[in-house]
MIDO-243349 format. One line per 2 residues: for each residue x, y, z of C-alpha. Coordinates in Angstrom, 3 decimals. Example, Ala and Ser with C-alpha at 12.3 -4.5 7.8 and 13.67 -1.06 7.14 Angstrom:
% residues 2
12.300:-4.500:7.800 ~ 13.670:-1.060:7.140 .
This chain:
% residues 538
21.916:9.816:-37.023 ~ 19.956:6.907:-38.486 .
16.560:8.094:-39.859 ~ 13.806:7.442:-37.291 .
11.106:5.008:-38.514 ~ 7.714:5.303:-36.694 .
6.419:2.136:-35.157 ~ 3.510:0.301:-36.874 .
-0.002:0.569:-35.392 ~ 0.039:-3.027:-34.208 .
2.958:-5.087:-32.772 ~ 1.479:-8.347:-33.973 .
-0.507:-9.903:-36.828 ~ -4.063:-11.061:-35.994 .
-7.260:-12.021:-37.790 ~ -10.676:-11.519:-36.366 .
-11.989:-14.640:-38.068 ~ -9.516:-16.950:-36.122 .
-9.275:-15.028:-32.805 ~ -11.400:-15.296:-29.687 .
-13.808:-12.424:-28.912 ~ -14.968:-10.791:-25.713 .
-17.646:-7.982:-25.415 ~ -18.089:-5.342:-22.759 .
-19.406:-1.913:-22.298 ~ -16.246:-0.528:-20.788 .
-12.771:-1.981:-20.967 ~ -10.333:-0.783:-18.238 .
-6.791:-1.676:-18.817 ~ -4.825:-1.552:-15.526 .
-5.752:-2.172:-11.864 ~ -4.219:0.609:-9.817 .
-6.066:3.276:-8.050 ~ -7.211:5.040:-11.233 .
-8.305:1.908:-13.087 ~ -10.269:0.507:-10.209 .
-11.876:3.769:-9.380 ~ -12.915:4.089:-13.080 .
-14.286:0.472:-13.077 ~ -16.304:1.016:-9.853 .
-17.944:4.131:-11.330 ~ -18.604:2.733:-14.768 .
-20.106:-0.470:-13.254 ~ -23.066:1.545:-11.955 .
-24.288:1.836:-15.547 ~ -22.976:-1.104:-17.468 .
-20.743:-4.071:-17.836 ~ -16.964:-3.535:-17.063 .
-14.008:-5.698:-17.848 ~ -10.660:-5.068:-16.125 .
-7.594:-6.614:-17.800 ~ -4.195:-6.467:-15.863 .
-0.939:-7.994:-16.930 ~ -0.021:-9.330:-13.441 .
-2.105:-9.949:-10.312 ~ -4.716:-7.234:-9.604 .
-2.755:-5.673:-6.822 ~ 0.656:-5.745:-8.482 .
1.059:-2.096:-9.523 ~ 2.610:1.273:-8.462 .
-0.445:2.007:-6.225 ~ 0.182:-0.944:-3.994 .
3.830:0.218:-3.425 ~ 2.929:3.833:-2.516 .
4.090:4.606:0.970 ~ 3.614:8.259:1.839 .
-0.130:8.982:1.770 ~ -2.774:11.024:0.232 .
-2.693:14.860:0.109 ~ -6.240:15.862:0.958 .
-7.846:18.842:2.647 ~ -9.847:17.159:5.512 .
-8.493:19.200:8.408 ~ -10.614:22.082:9.614 .
-7.506:24.214:9.835 ~ -6.563:23.522:6.195 .
-8.012:25.064:3.195 ~ -8.508:24.046:-0.513 .
-6.971:27.272:-1.769 ~ -3.775:26.486:0.195 .
-3.473:23.004:-1.385 ~ -4.092:24.535:-4.865 .
-1.443:27.118:-4.274 ~ 1.084:24.581:-3.127 .
0.446:22.422:-6.170 ~ 0.700:25.381:-8.555 .
3.981:26.545:-6.903 ~ 5.468:23.058:-7.185 .
4.410:22.842:-10.871 ~ 6.401:25.959:-11.793 .
3.911:27.691:-13.965 ~ 3.102:24.637:-16.215 .
0.101:23.293:-14.222 ~ -3.372:23.388:-15.707 .
-5.050:25.570:-13.072 ~ -8.641:24.146:-13.920 .
-7.289:20.557:-13.508 ~ -5.605:21.388:-10.159 .
-8.755:22.971:-8.833 ~ -10.984:20.143:-9.905 .
-8.743:17.427:-8.408 ~ -8.030:19.281:-5.094 .
-11.846:20.083:-4.789 ~ -12.990:16.619:-5.527 .
-10.283:14.829:-3.582 ~ -12.083:15.015:-0.149 .
-15.204:13.548:-1.587 ~ -13.405:10.562:-3.025 .
-11.428:9.894:0.189 ~ -14.622:10.130:2.239 .
-16.062:7.583:-0.074 ~ -13.148:5.266:0.443 .
-13.501:5.626:4.169 ~ -17.272:4.777:3.895 .
-16.052:1.549:1.938 ~ -13.899:0.604:4.957 .
-10.432:2.102:4.218 ~ -8.645:2.233:7.612 .
-6.495:5.357:7.566 ~ -4.410:5.980:10.688 .
-6.133:7.796:13.572 ~ -5.527:9.117:16.978 .
-8.452:9.524:19.316 ~ -10.574:8.735:16.422 .
-9.233:11.732:14.339 ~ -7.298:11.283:11.190 .
-3.521:11.894:11.601 ~ -2.011:14.395:9.273 .
1.659:14.620:8.189 ~ 3.478:17.336:6.344 .
5.626:16.679:3.247 ~ 7.997:18.740:1.149 .
6.337:21.567:-0.718 ~ 3.148:21.418:1.339 .
2.512:24.512:3.573 ~ 0.278:22.490:5.948 .
0.098:18.950:7.311 ~ -2.552:17.403:4.998 .
-1.070:13.925:4.226 ~ -3.211:11.055:5.611 .
-1.754:7.598:5.760 ~ -2.538:3.947:6.491 .
-0.545:1.307:8.466 ~ 2.219:3.888:8.992 .
3.985:3.609:5.546 ~ 1.554:1.335:3.534 .
-1.066:3.788:2.382 ~ -1.014:2.529:-1.265 .
-1.602:-1.012:-0.042 ~ -4.590:-0.015:1.979 .
-6.087:1.969:-0.869 ~ -5.453:-0.775:-3.308 .
-7.063:-3.485:-1.088 ~ -10.055:-1.288:-0.329 .
-10.784:-0.687:-4.035 ~ -10.150:-4.429:-4.903 .
-12.752:-5.320:-2.341 ~ -15.351:-3.098:-3.769 .
-14.613:-4.345:-7.238 ~ -15.044:-7.964:-6.312 .
-18.466:-7.085:-4.724 ~ -19.662:-5.684:-7.972 .
-21.707:-8.003:-10.114 ~ -20.974:-5.831:-13.203 .
-17.191:-6.059:-13.052 ~ -15.160:-8.946:-14.383 .
-11.391:-9.022:-13.651 ~ -8.968:-10.992:-15.937 .
-5.473:-11.133:-14.477 ~ -2.130:-12.111:-16.180 .
-3.420:-10.670:-19.500 ~ -1.246:-8.407:-21.517 .
-2.797:-5.587:-23.524 ~ -0.832:-5.435:-26.812 .
-2.482:-2.774:-28.848 ~ -5.714:-0.707:-29.147 .
-8.252:-1.485:-31.849 ~ -8.526:1.742:-33.802 .
-10.855:2.497:-36.778 ~ -11.981:5.739:-38.228 .
-10.238:7.753:-35.412 ~ -12.018:5.843:-32.694 .
-11.119:3.095:-30.189 ~ -13.186:-0.097:-30.238 .
-11.306:-2.050:-27.693 ~ -7.976:-3.853:-27.528 .
-5.983:-6.791:-28.733 ~ -4.749:-8.745:-25.684 .
-2.705:-11.882:-24.972 ~ -3.889:-14.506:-22.481 .
-1.591:-17.286:-21.432 ~ -4.191:-20.085:-22.044 .
-6.429:-18.394:-24.768 ~ -3.667:-16.718:-26.768 .
-4.703:-13.678:-28.798 ~ -8.185:-12.199:-27.802 .
-10.008:-9.320:-29.312 ~ -11.873:-7.324:-26.607 .
-14.591:-5.242:-28.115 ~ -15.697:-2.302:-25.906 .
-17.930:0.819:-26.337 ~ -15.387:2.736:-24.359 .
-11.806:1.974:-23.303 ~ -9.908:3.416:-20.337 .
-6.112:3.267:-20.211 ~ -4.948:3.184:-16.526 .
-1.642:1.384:-17.148 ~ 0.489:3.453:-14.790 .
4.034:4.672:-15.332 ~ 7.334:3.702:-16.964 .
9.973:3.745:-14.331 ~ 11.432:0.526:-15.601 .
13.098:2.388:-18.406 ~ 15.656:3.594:-15.785 .
18.210:1.451:-14.141 ~ 17.360:2.983:-10.723 .
13.655:3.046:-9.961 ~ 11.206:2.610:-7.254 .
8.631:1.139:-9.707 ~ 7.755:-2.496:-9.857 .
8.698:-4.608:-12.823 ~ 5.285:-4.142:-14.381 .
5.838:-0.428:-14.944 ~ 7.108:-0.552:-18.501 .
5.052:2.287:-20.058 ~ 2.723:-0.098:-22.095 .
-0.223:2.251:-22.115 ~ 1.944:5.136:-23.267 .
3.385:3.186:-26.091 ~ 0.007:1.719:-27.126 .
-1.565:5.212:-27.220 ~ 1.359:6.596:-29.258 .
1.114:3.799:-31.851 ~ -2.661:4.577:-32.054 .
-1.719:8.211:-32.868 ~ -3.033:9.668:-29.497 .
-1.296:12.842:-28.427 ~ 1.169:12.628:-25.526 .
2.376:15.665:-23.468 ~ 5.162:16.613:-21.136 .
7.161:13.391:-21.673 ~ 10.457:15.116:-20.576 .
9.136:15.518:-17.008 ~ 10.142:12.363:-15.175 .
10.160:12.745:-11.426 ~ 13.037:11.284:-9.485 .
12.283:10.501:-5.819 ~ 15.211:11.803:-3.661 .
15.370:8.972:-1.267 ~ 15.434:5.275:-2.072 .
17.367:2.688:-0.181 ~ 20.777:2.177:-1.746 .
22.415:-1.215:-0.825 ~ 24.075:-3.632:-3.243 .
21.619:-6.398:-4.001 ~ 18.605:-4.511:-2.678 .
15.730:-3.416:-4.806 ~ 15.393:0.367:-4.882 .
12.943:0.426:-2.010 ~ 11.261:3.750:-1.480 .
12.106:5.590:1.710 ~ 8.961:7.670:1.787 .
9.035:11.555:1.903 ~ 7.160:11.443:5.220 .
10.399:10.234:6.872 ~ 11.665:13.687:6.297 .
8.271:15.127:7.113 ~ 8.622:13.343:10.603 .
12.046:14.950:11.123 ~ 14.463:12.851:9.131 .
17.711:14.775:8.309 ~ 19.879:14.191:5.143 .
23.608:13.878:5.767 ~ 26.473:13.428:3.292 .
29.382:11.069:3.460 ~ 31.093:13.278:6.052 .
28.077:13.293:8.243 ~ 27.222:16.996:7.539 .
23.562:18.130:7.149 ~ 23.441:19.828:3.673 .
19.917:20.665:2.653 ~ 19.818:24.036:4.470 .
22.568:25.143:2.053 ~ 20.267:24.514:-0.951 .
16.775:25.576:0.112 ~ 15.137:27.483:2.951 .
12.778:24.571:3.454 ~ 15.797:22.289:3.804 .
14.608:18.487:3.842 ~ 11.086:19.652:3.145 .
11.967:21.400:-0.142 ~ 10.170:20.200:-3.342 .
11.398:16.845:-4.613 ~ 13.271:18.179:-7.755 .
15.361:20.471:-5.499 ~ 16.172:17.562:-2.936 .
17.074:15.185:-5.740 ~ 19.389:17.656:-7.518 .
20.942:18.703:-4.056 ~ 21.619:15.020:-3.230 .
23.292:14.477:-6.657 ~ 25.571:17.542:-6.071 .
26.543:16.243:-2.644 ~ 27.362:12.808:-4.003 .
29.532:14.548:-6.640 ~ 31.250:16.735:-4.038 .
32.048:13.933:-1.827 ~ 32.713:11.347:-4.443 .
30.326:8.988:-2.877 ~ 27.596:6.764:-4.222 .
24.884:7.948:-1.903 ~ 23.931:10.167:1.072 .
22.209:9.224:4.285 ~ 18.876:9.792:6.191 .
19.363:10.172:9.871 ~ 16.256:9.402:12.089 .
18.295:8.362:15.163 ~ 16.940:11.299:17.101 .
13.349:10.216:16.743 ~ 12.175:8.201:19.704 .
12.435:4.360:18.883 ~ 8.873:3.500:19.745 .
7.424:6.204:17.588 ~ 9.799:5.503:14.784 .
9.075:1.690:14.635 ~ 5.265:2.340:14.794 .
5.331:5.104:12.156 ~ 7.475:3.189:9.577 .
7.077:-0.545:10.151 ~ 7.733:-1.510:6.577 .
10.873:0.610:6.249 ~ 12.090:-0.904:9.653 .
11.453:-4.395:8.324 ~ 13.170:-3.928:4.961 .
16.238:-2.064:6.446 ~ 16.573:-4.676:9.120 .
16.847:-7.436:6.503 ~ 20.128:-5.683:5.480 .
21.328:-5.357:9.092 ~ 20.291:-1.728:9.516 .
18.471:-0.709:12.580 ~ 16.845:2.577:11.745 .
16.827:3.726:15.361 ~ 20.625:3.378:15.559 .
21.995:3.513:11.998 ~ 22.023:5.877:9.065 .
20.015:4.804:6.106 ~ 21.897:5.023:2.771 .
19.774:6.576:0.082 ~ 19.985:8.086:-3.369 .
17.526:9.310:-5.986 ~ 15.612:6.874:-8.391 .
13.083:7.327:-11.199 ~ 9.800:7.446:-9.477 .
6.866:9.029:-11.446 ~ 5.926:9.958:-14.935 .
4.552:13.510:-14.845 ~ 3.740:13.551:-18.535 .
1.720:10.960:-20.419 ~ -1.296:10.667:-22.588 .
-2.879:14.045:-23.087 ~ -6.425:14.208:-21.685 .
-9.095:16.908:-21.105 ~ -10.933:17.582:-17.934 .
-13.129:14.566:-18.414 ~ -10.111:12.224:-18.912 .
-10.813:11.964:-22.642 ~ -7.821:11.476:-24.919 .
-7.464:12.878:-28.474 ~ -8.942:9.600:-29.784 .
-12.617:9.095:-29.712 ~ -13.984:6.587:-27.199 .
-10.585:6.294:-25.463 ~ -9.867:7.634:-21.971 .
-6.739:7.741:-19.803 ~ -6.362:8.345:-16.131 .
-3.836:8.115:-13.294 ~ -0.124:8.106:-13.951 .
-0.601:7.018:-17.612 ~ -2.412:10.370:-18.340 .
-1.172:13.904:-18.438 ~ -3.977:15.810:-16.758 .
-1.898:19.036:-16.162 ~ -2.216:18.562:-12.441 .
1.552:18.402:-11.746 ~ 3.079:20.749:-14.299 .
6.854:20.412:-14.199 ~ 7.121:18.902:-10.700 .
4.641:16.781:-8.884 ~ 3.968:17.650:-5.156 .
4.354:14.689:-2.859 ~ 1.176:12.488:-2.206 .
-0.764:14.254:-5.003 ~ -0.752:11.210:-7.202 .
-3.255:9.020:-5.246 ~ -5.903:11.674:-5.188 .
-5.272:12.391:-8.726 ~ -5.848:8.711:-9.545 .
-9.046:8.509:-7.456 ~ -10.547:11.691:-8.995 .
-9.416:11.125:-12.672 ~ -10.458:7.471:-12.464 .
-13.948:8.498:-11.088 ~ -14.240:11.047:-13.901 .
-13.222:8.700:-16.705 ~ -15.720:6.060:-15.510 .
-18.517:8.618:-15.192 ~ -17.916:10.243:-18.622 .
-17.507:6.891:-20.333 ~ -20.949:5.773:-19.136 .
-22.643:9.090:-19.890 ~ -21.258:9.032:-23.455 .
-22.439:5.442:-24.014 ~ -25.979:6.417:-22.805 .
-25.928:9.450:-25.202 ~ -24.855:7.477:-28.313 .
-27.016:4.390:-27.596 ~ -24.952:2.632:-30.310 .
-24.838:-1.295:-30.322 ~ -21.429:-2.841:-29.931 .
-20.819:-4.045:-33.472 ~ -17.402:-5.757:-34.162 .
-15.898:-5.631:-37.617 ~ -13.626:-7.808:-39.668 .
-10.026:-7.048:-39.099 ~ -7.100:-8.739:-40.679 .
-3.873:-7.095:-39.633 ~ -0.412:-8.075:-40.863 .
2.320:-6.377:-39.038 ~ 4.736:-7.162:-41.784 .
7.476:-7.887:-39.275 ~ 10.139:-10.597:-39.047 .
9.355:-13.446:-36.730 ~ 13.150:-14.534:-36.769 .
15.017:-13.307:-33.643 ~ 18.276:-14.257:-32.024 .
18.264:-11.234:-29.724 ~ 19.206:-11.283:-26.117 .
16.272:-9.110:-24.911 ~ 17.360:-8.882:-21.301 .
20.750:-7.523:-22.382 ~ 19.121:-4.922:-24.595 .
16.757:-3.985:-21.849 ~ 19.514:-3.592:-19.253 .
21.635:-1.462:-21.785 ~ 18.556:0.763:-22.395 .
18.086:1.230:-18.694 ~ 21.673:2.129:-18.056 .
21.624:4.536:-21.058 ~ 18.514:6.347:-19.854 .
19.939:6.686:-16.279 ~ 23.194:8.046:-17.488 .
21.952:10.357:-20.376 ~ 18.399:11.315:-19.610 .
18.323:11.176:-15.739 ~ 18.410:13.856:-13.065 .
20.904:16.006:-15.065 ~ 20.801:16.290:-18.854 .
22.587:18.040:-21.614 ~ 22.475:18.134:-25.479 .
25.502:15.866:-25.954 ~ 24.194:13.045:-23.720 .
20.612:13.317:-24.976 ~ 21.829:13.145:-28.572 .
23.900:10.097:-27.657 ~ 20.779:8.504:-26.044 .
18.733:9.190:-29.041 ~ 21.130:7.754:-31.510 .
21.572:4.531:-29.412 ~ 17.749:4.005:-29.048 .
17.328:4.542:-32.882 ~ 19.978:1.911:-33.411 .
18.196:-0.580:-31.030 ~ 14.905:0.232:-32.491 .
16.237:-0.637:-36.001 ~ 16.614:-4.258:-35.143 .
14.073:-4.713:-32.250 ~ 10.953:-2.881:-33.718 .
11.108:-4.860:-36.942 ~ 10.498:-8.086:-34.998 .
7.116:-9.746:-34.340 ~ 7.367:-11.304:-30.866 .
4.999:-13.720:-29.346 ~ 5.673:-13.132:-25.730 .
5.443:-10.406:-23.129 ~ 9.197:-9.761:-22.717 .
9.460:-8.801:-26.350 ~ 6.381:-6.528:-26.315 .
7.532:-4.827:-23.081 ~ 11.004:-4.117:-24.616 .
9.400:-2.645:-27.705 ~ 7.197:-0.428:-25.510 .
10.160:0.742:-23.400 ~ 12.131:1.702:-26.471 .
9.212:3.781:-27.793 ~ 8.609:5.454:-24.396 .
12.358:6.073:-23.894 ~ 12.584:7.735:-27.257 .
9.710:10.011:-26.441 ~ 11.445:10.978:-23.133 .
14.615:11.769:-24.868 ~ 13.196:13.629:-27.790 .
11.024:15.875:-25.523 ~ 14.023:16.486:-23.215 .
16.233:17.635:-26.136 ~ 13.402:19.990:-27.403 .
13.021:21.714:-23.961 ~ 16.104:23.887:-23.862 .
15.744:25.238:-20.321 ~ 15.611:23.857:-16.749 .
12.234:23.676:-15.002 ~ 11.014:21.442:-12.236 .
12.281:17.877:-12.588 ~ 13.754:18.613:-16.058 .
17.272:20.015:-15.354 ~ 19.587:20.861:-18.273 .
23.193:21.680:-17.298 ~ 23.706:23.443:-20.534 .
20.491:25.507:-20.148 ~ 20.391:25.888:-16.280 .
17.815:28.760:-16.113 ~ 14.117:28.730:-16.534 .
13.094:30.465:-19.774 ~ 9.482:31.609:-19.635 .
9.866:33.627:-22.825 ~ 10.285:30.554:-24.939 .
9.288:27.559:-22.805 ~ 6.376:28.442:-20.724 .
4.421:25.920:-22.821 ~ 3.924:22.175:-23.350 .
5.676:19.773:-25.755 ~ 3.118:17.579:-27.325 .
4.081:14.521:-29.461 ~ 1.882:12.548:-31.686 .
2.705:9.756:-34.192 ~ 1.758:10.770:-37.771 .
-1.455:9.049:-38.879 ~ -0.564:6.213:-41.277 .
């Protein structure tokens, strides 16, 4: 295998003497549920700048369908939600993190309701749905199957009303500014202003996941793992990168994006059938269609292999049409565009990469291992999910950890009372600016490789093959200095893919979403622990 060369701290060369400068108390990179929550909280005590590489509402949050898992029913109990989360996490959850997020979740949701979030109600009472792995119906939703959109728009509205928050869209965060083991802001690229140095007393990474490293994914195009790669280059610790969650059911039609068929479809009575029309989930788990996601994904894969078919099907034809259309209007609309009437036809589905369970290692205050740098939401590894995320636990995690990051950032600024003083920085990346590479082709090859060799099923031979291929691509991509987003995203995706593959090779057992066919059993003796990866400090 080609010897691995660690990426440099910065992807580009820049000089503080010739660059534009911006100053803020708190810099938030990312505009999903976690980033906006952090910004809203931080703005109570200082100036906040949000930078996002696309429109403010183009992120994983806006595409979330299912809902928010939260204990708001009088018949439910916090201890039940905690227990369900711990069970799904298969002994790798951080119990303190689980308790904090589950306890704080109701407060943050009530706050959103006070801000005008319109969750679905019946007779003025919130409607609760049950999902896989949950022992009680505790999932609240909005507009049937557009919960994330309602959450995002509510938070955006509050952000725009704040005089202390400024939002800059279509701005790509390239790297963090690091000196003496502390973060002082970020180097970003703006279409009109070019390279800009943003100096901040505290920086919060809320950059979301990395589903785009896989050929099959529910994630939008922006989910290229930029924050994970930035943090790694800055020598922050990352944890549990082998745990990538695959959603069991995404629409599978040639030419269609892998549109999510939310888990609540099964919660409302949807039945999974194979090519032969046979219901199969009762053969794999006593909870059948409501088994945890890792079980359902692996079961679907086995059925596809048994029947030599590209997909399985969700059957909702037995659900009354009026109720079905009202409950899942977006799914109805998308399926109809491909000639599928969900009230009459089976919906073809298969698993796709959905959520990065691992990420930037943080403590209970969302602080990373680098001073003055925070991470929250999907970009962070809080310990909430362990080896397998329970459905609809991501939005409450984003709300709570964003709130905590914004709160602690402001408190630490007040304690230190240091002035924001920029310093001279002249960085030469020392990379080649000559490139005749077809970046789209490399990106597509990477995605296919990750799907084939580091997907739902893994083994030593395929993981080794993936590592060798990624090392080869890195040898002639990471030595280039690009001046555009496409190049930087590819470099980030290569780094993140390598971290996933290396972690997956190290964990020689099967646990949660990490399934090794050559090590099919869970090994608590050797692997009831976390894999932490950190770039050597240069």
